[in-house]
C-alpha positions, 0 to 999 in steps of 0.5 A: 528518491524516497522520503524520509521515514522520520520526518511528518508529511512526507510521501513517495508513490508508484502507481500502476493502474489501466487507463479508464478501468474506473469509468467503463462499466465491465471494464477489468480494474487492475490498479497497483499502488507502492507508498512511503509515509513519513510519519504522523498516522503512518510512523510505525507503518510506513509502507503501504502497498495496494492492489486493486483488482476485479471490475467497476462495480465489484472491486477487491482490494487487497491493503497491506501496511508494512512495519519499520524495519528494525533488524536483519527480518520485516514484519508486516500487517494487513490493514485491519491489522489482524494478521502479522507475519514475518518476511525473510 
């Protein structure tokens, strides 16, 4: 069940994570997050994905916010807001 994109304060998440990769030095960090937010701060880009790789001391975070679908195509922007593209 996903939250309504029209309601403030709702969120649904899906989280995949390698146990203890945040606590053990040298361990490979592997994490995938998928979040669907309702209205509010994320109202125009309510779908957020994060892929985190690397290790305990040096992580690479790839965060993307997907804009609300307003038609047959879906647009996205990165967390820094600079990149935009259309997904088929």
